N, C-alpha and C positions, 0 to 999 in steps of 0.2 A: 872356536863358536864367539869366542870375544871378540877378535877382531868383525868376524862378519859387525858382529849387532854394534858394538860403538866406529864402523863405520854405517852400515842403514844409519846412525841419528845423527851421525856430522852431516851424507848428505841428505836426513829432514831437513834439518839444520841451515840448509845453503842458501834452499829458497826463497826465505822466508822475513819477512822486513821489518822489523822492529817497528817503527815510528808507530804505526798506527795505535787507536785508543781503548783498551785507556792506560795499558801498562807498558808502553813506548819509552824513551830515552823524555826524561827531563819536558822542556815546551813545546811541545810542539803545536805549530795552528795559534788560534789567537789568544790572548789570558781565559780568555773564557773554558776555551777547548784542556786551557792547565789548569784551573780553579774548578773545572766538571770529573779530574781524574780525583780530586783527595778528597771528589763529595762522596765521589762513587765510590772507593777506598773505607772513603769515614762508616758512607753507609752499615757496608758489608762486616767491617768490624760494629756499628753496635748492633746490627740484625746477633754475631756469636755471641758479642758480651749479654744481651739483653736475654737468649736465647739459654745461654751456662744457668742467670741466676732465677731462671724460669724452673728450670729443673733440680740449678741446685743450690740457690738462694734462700732464707728464710721462709720456711711452710713451702719448700719445692716440696714437688713430685719425688725427685731421685737423693735427699739428705734421709743426713740421717734424723730416725727424730726422738732420739736422749740427747741430741746437741740443742733442740730445738724446747726438753725436756727442763735439761738442766743450768738454757737458758730464764725461762720464766724464772722455776725455781729462784734464780739469783733477785730477779725483776722484786719478786716478791717479798725476797727479804730484806731488800734494799728497801721498800712500802712500809716495810712492817719497822724499821728503826725510825725509819723519817715518820714513824705517828709518834715512836716513843720522843721521837726529839719535841715531836706538838706539844702532847700528854705533860711535859719536860718544864720548856714554853716555859704555858699556860700555867700550869704552878708555881714557878717565877724559882725556879730549881736551875737554870741558864739563864745568861743575857741573851737579849736578838743577836749579838754580831756572834756569840757560841754560836749560839744556831739557825746562823748563816751561815758563816765557816765547815759543823761539821756534817752542813744538809750538801753541801759543794762535794769535801769526798765523800761524802756516801755517793754522790749521784757523776764522780767518775769512773 
């Protein structure tokens, strides 16, 4: 059985000419033809990545909502901490340089 399937695969590939676009070897044809291969493959890759981001990215349809909630809570805590720093700056408890340094540290 294996020999029959293997033999059929070899015969099917024997008559194929791999020099045709888009997956042929190297730069066949003009430079424009070679460039169009990369553009075509780039568009396919961009489509796949776009679909993955749409479904599984932030706010995506298939993404776990708990992950988005945790990220939002973390952003709220950072905003709260920056507001406390602003209040301390306004009261004169910390200098502006210290405020900027701590704010950068929080926003990383």
